[in-house]
C-alpha positions in Angstrom: 0.0 0.0 0.0 1.3 3.5 -0.9 2.3 6.0 1.8 -0.1 8.5 0.2 -3.2 6.3 0.6 -5.7 7.2 3.3 -7.0 4.5 5.6 -10.7 4.0 6.3 -10.2 5.1 9.9 -8.5 8.4 8.8 -11.3 9.0 6.3 -14.0 8.5 9.0 -12.0 10.8 11.3 -11.9 13.6 8.7 -15.7 13.3 8.2 -16.3 13.5 11.9 -14.1 16.5 12.3 -15.7 18.2 9.3 -19.2 17.5 10.8 -18.2 18.9 14.2 -16.7 21.9 12.5 -19.9 22.4 10.6 -22.1 22.1 13.6 -19.9 24.5 15.6 -19.9 27.0 12.7 -23.7 26.8 12.5 -24.3 27.6 16.1 -21.6 30.3 16.0 -23.2 32.0 13.1 -26.6 31.6 14.8 -25.3 33.1 18.0 -23.7 36.0 16.1 -27.0 36.7 14.2 -29.0 36.6 17.4 -26.5 38.8 19.2 -26.4 41.4 16.5 -30.2 41.4 15.9 -31.4 44.8 17.0 -34.9 43.5 17.6 -33.8 40.6 19.8 -34.3 42.6 23.0 -37.8 43.8 21.9 -38.8 40.2 21.0 -37.7 38.9 24.4 -39.6 41.8 26.2 -42.7 41.1 24.0 -42.6 37.4 25.0 -42.3 38.3 28.7 -45.2 40.7 28.4 -47.2 38.1 26.6 -46.6 35.6 29.5 -47.7 38.1 32.0 -50.9 38.9 30.0 -51.8 35.3 29.6 -51.3 34.7 33.3 -53.6 37.6 34.1 -56.2 36.2 31.7 -56.0 32.9 33.5 -54.4 31.1 30.5 -51.7 29.2 32.4 -51.9 25.8 30.9 -51.9 27.1 27.3 -48.8 29.3 27.8 -46.4 26.4 27.3 -48.3 25.3 24.1 -47.7 28.6 22.2 -44.8 28.9 19.8 -42.5 32.0 19.6 -44.7 33.6 16.9 -47.9 33.2 18.9 -46.2 34.6 22.0 -45.1 37.6 19.9 -48.7 38.2 18.8 -49.9 37.5 22.4 -48.0 40.6 23.5 -50.8 42.6 21.8 -53.6 41.0 23.9 -55.8 43.3 25.9 -57.5 42.1 29.0 -61.3 42.8 28.6 -61.4 43.8 32.3 -58.8 46.5 31.8 -60.8 48.1 28.9 -62.3 51.3 30.4 -64.8 51.8 27.5 -68.4 50.6 27.9 -71.6 51.3 26.1 -72.4 54.0 28.7 -69.3 55.9 27.4 -70.7 56.1 23.8 -73.5 58.5 22.9 -75.4 59.0 19.7 -74.7 55.6 18.3 -77.6 53.6 19.9 -78.8 52.1 16.6 -75.3 50.7 15.7 -74.8 49.4 19.3 -78.2 47.6 19.2 -77.2 45.9 15.9 -73.8 44.8 17.3 -75.4 43.5 20.5 -77.7 41.3 18.4 -75.3 40.1 15.7 -72.0 39.9 17.5 -72.3 39.9 21.3 -75.3 37.7 21.9 -74.0 34.7 19.9 -70.6 34.9 21.8 -72.1 35.2 25.2 -74.8 32.6 24.8 -73.5 30.2 22.1 -75.8 27.4 23.3 -78.8 29.3 21.9 -77.3 29.3 18.4 -75.8 25.9 17.8 -78.9 24.5 16.0 -78.5 26.8 13.0 -75.5 28.1 11.2 -77.4 31.2 10.2 -77.4 32.3 13.8 -73.6 32.2 14.1 -71.8 35.6 14.5 -70.2 37.0 11.4 -66.5 36.2 11.1 -65.8 39.8 9.9 -67.1 43.2 11.0 -66.2 46.5 9.4 -66.8 49.8 11.1 -66.4 52.6 8.6 -67.1 56.4 8.6 -65.4 59.7 9.1 -62.5 60.0 11.6 -63.4 60.7 15.2 -66.9 59.2 15.2 -66.3 56.4 17.7 -65.2 53.4 15.6 -62.4 52.3 17.9 -64.5 52.9 21.0 -67.2 50.6 19.7 -64.6 47.9 19.0 -63.3 48.1 22.6 -66.7 48.2 24.1 -67.7 45.2 22.1 -64.8 43.2 23.4 -65.5 44.2 27.0 -69.3 43.5 26.8 -68.8 40.2 25.0 -66.1 39.1 27.5 -63.9 38.1 24.6 -60.2 38.2 24.4 -59.1 41.2 22.4 -56.1 41.3 20.1 -55.4 44.9 19.2 -53.3 43.9 16.2 -50.5 46.4 15.3 -49.6 45.8 11.6 -45.9 46.7 12.1 -45.7 43.7 14.4 -46.3 41.4 11.4 -43.3 42.6 9.5 -39.9 41.0 9.8 -36.6 41.4 8.0 -36.2 37.7 7.4 -37.9 36.2 4.4 -41.0 34.1 5.3 -41.2 35.3 8.9 -44.1 37.7 8.2 -46.2 34.9 6.9 -45.6 32.9 10.0 -46.6 35.9 12.2 -49.7 36.3 10.1 -50.6 32.6 10.7 -49.9 33.0 14.4 -52.6 35.7 14.7 -55.3 33.1 13.8 -53.8 30.1 15.5 -53.5 32.1 18.7 -57.1 33.5 18.4 -58.4 30.0 17.9 -56.7 28.8 21.1 -58.0 31.8 23.0 -61.6 31.9 21.6 -63.9 33.7 22.0 -61.6 36.3 20.6 -61.8 39.5 18.6 -58.9 40.5 16.3 -59.1 44.3 15.9 -57.3 46.0 13.1 -57.5 49.8 13.2 -57.0 51.7 9.9 -57.4 48.3 8.1 -57.1 50.1 4.7 -53.4 50.7 5.4 -52.7 46.9 5.8 -55.3 45.2 3.5 -55.6 47.8 0.8 -56.4 46.9 -2.8 -53.6 44.7 -4.2 -51.5 46.1 -7.0 -49.1 44.5 -9.4 -46.3 46.6 -8.0 -46.8 45.4 -4.4 -43.7 44.0 -2.7 -43.6 40.2 -2.9 -43.3 39.8 0.9 -46.3 42.1 1.5 -48.4 40.3 -1.2 -47.6 36.9 0.3 -48.5 38.1 3.8 -51.9 39.5 2.6 -52.6 36.2 0.8 -51.7 34.2 3.9 -53.9 36.4 6.0 -56.9 35.9 3.7 -56.4 32.1 3.4 -56.4 31.7 7.1 -59.4 34.0 7.4 -61.3 31.7 5.0 -60.5 28.9 7.4 -62.3 30.7 10.2 -65.3 31.3 8.0 -65.7 27.7 7.1 -65.2 26.4 10.6 -68.3 25.6 12.5 -69.0 27.1 15.9 -65.8 29.2 15.7 -65.9 32.2 18.0 -63.2 34.3 16.4 -64.2 37.6 14.8 -62.0 40.0 12.8 -63.1 43.5 13.3 -61.7 46.4 11.3 -62.1 50.2 11.3 -61.4 52.6 8.5 -62.4 56.0 7.2 -61.5 54.9 3.6 -63.5 51.8 2.9 -63.0 52.3 -0.9 -59.3 51.5 -0.4 -59.9 48.2 1.3 -59.4 45.2 -1.0 -62.6 43.8 -2.4 -61.6 40.3 -1.3 -61.4 41.6 2.3 -64.7 43.3 2.1 -66.3 40.0 1.0 -64.9 38.5 4.2 -66.5 41.2 6.3 -70.3 40.8 5.7 -71.3 42.8 8.7 -70.7 46.5 7.9 -71.7 49.4 10.1 -71.4 52.9 8.9 -70.6 55.4 11.7 -71.7 58.8 10.4 -71.1 62.3 11.7 -73.7 62.9 14.5 -76.8 65.0 13.7 -78.1 67.7 16.1 -79.8 65.3 18.4 -76.8 63.0 18.6 -74.4 65.9 19.1 -76.6 67.0 22.1 -76.4 63.5 23.5 -72.6 63.4 23.2 -72.2 66.9 24.8 -74.5 65.8 27.6 -72.3 62.8 28.2 -69.0 64.7 28.2 -70.3 67.5 30.5 -72.3 65.3 32.9 -69.8 65.9 35.7 -68.9 69.5 34.9 -70.0 72.6 36.7 -71.9 74.8 34.2 -73.1 78.4 34.4 -76.9 78.9 34.1 -76.3 80.8 30.9 -75.0 77.7 29.0 -77.4 76.7 26.3 -76.6 73.2 25.2 -79.3 73.2 22.5 -77.6 76.2 20.8 -74.2 74.6 21.2 -75.4 71.4 19.5 -77.0 73.5 16.7 -73.9 75.5 15.9 -71.5 72.5 15.9 -72.8 71.0 12.7 -70.1 68.9 11.0 -68.3 68.2 14.3 -67.4 64.6 15.0 -67.6 63.0 18.4 -63.9 63.6 19.1 -64.3 67.2 17.9 -67.1 67.7 20.4 -65.0 66.3 23.2 -62.1 68.5 22.3 -64.5 71.5 22.1 -65.6 70.8 25.7 -62.0 70.4 26.8 -60.9 73.7 25.2 -63.9 75.4 26.8 -63.0 74.1 30.2 -59.4 75.3 29.8 -60.4 79.0 29.6 -61.2 79.1 33.3 -57.9 77.3 34.0 -56.0 79.9 32.0 -57.8 82.7 33.9 -56.9 81.0 37.2 -53.3 80.5 36.3 -53.0 84.1 35.2 -54.4 85.3 38.5 -52.0 82.9 40.3 -48.9 84.4 38.5 -50.0 87.9 39.1 -50.6 87.2 42.8 -47.2 85.5 43.0 -45.4 88.4 41.4 -46.6 90.7 44.3 -44.2 88.9 46.6 -46.7 88.4 49.4 -46.1 84.8 50.5 -49.0 84.6 52.9 -51.5 85.8 50.3 -50.0 83.4 47.8 -50.3 80.4 50.1 -53.9 81.3 50.8 -54.6 81.7 47.1 -53.1 78.3 46.2 -54.9 76.4 49.0 -56.7 73.2 47.8 -60.1 74.7 48.6 -59.5 77.7 46.3 -57.9 75.6 43.4 -60.8 73.2 43.5 -63.4 76.0 43.2 -62.8 77.1 39.7 -65.6 79.2 38.2 -68.3 77.3 36.3 -68.0 77.1 32.5 -70.0 79.8 30.8 -71.4 80.2 27.3 -68.6 82.5 26.2 -66.1 79.7 26.9 -68.0 77.4 24.5 -68.5 80.0 21.8 -64.8 80.9 21.8 -63.8 77.3 21.6 -66.2 76.6 18.8 -65.1 79.6 16.8 -61.4 78.7 17.2 -62.0 75.1 16.0 -64.0 76.3 13.0 -61.3 78.6 12.0 -58.8 75.8 12.3 -60.9 73.5 10.1 -61.3 76.1 7.4 -57.6 76.8 7.5 -56.9 73.1 7.0 -59.3 72.9 4.1 -58.1 76.1 2.3 -54.5 75.5 3.0 -53.7 78.9 4.6 -54.2 80.7 7.8 -57.4 82.6 8.6 -55.4 85.5 10.1 -56.4 88.7 8.5 -59.5 87.3 6.8 -63.0 88.7 7.5 
């Protein structure tokens, strides 16, 4: 045998060493990637937050059955008991609330009443659409609280990942987690920004994630007695993909409030406020045409701030006098808590200011100097 020949034992030894080197290289590269990953810390914090939320929800046995993707989505869970929005906090939308109670909440809370007919099952998709600031998000939160369902407030950026294929796995985890936690509501605010109409120039990863999302959604629709609902909110329903609209048969239009509804909203916002006898809420509701629910709340807040500004001005003027005894008396808790009641001029000034701001935004220039 030649001296240059390699024995069988030497060949096996070379293969073993090459295998060990390959394994060590794999784990070394994986360790370096994980160490250099800027999102590694955020992912770990999200998983810890998810474990705390699941424990608070009483989901202890299921925690060990969730994979890393489901734990990442679970970090966006909201405890229904921690939601501070109820039907009593929403005014002027009684007709929409009644429909949601009948079509969504009742089948979730009393499923035994609806098992005999598939037509009685809750819709797997609900779309709330209308102008901004009209209460769409509040309705979604109140629905989750009143139904006693787990609530996933899905943040679309959480579904994106720099690694190819990871976004599809995260999209799948949304539905697998919801199935394990049902009854569950998956809420997507501004759904048009995520599931807008598909175009040929869409990025491949985005297109694949949308397709995965819709395929899994179809699985929910075909499943019997499934208590998972996807609820979306948008002020641009025309931009939502038609295939998504088909999966959301229950649509509720949240319109700008009319005069009666504006009065109901104002009454709700001001129910604990001290008002001067000259405040005419009927007139305020009449002159705030075109205001949304959030506009009305901001108008009431701005009106209340006028008395605070007056008080702070008096406080500064009193403090500049240098009389410490008088200043201490002026800033006593009894005096601070007895701000003057809100008067009609406060509301009229706030409304005028907001109208000027709205016109300025629409016309693209300031109202200063205009008649």
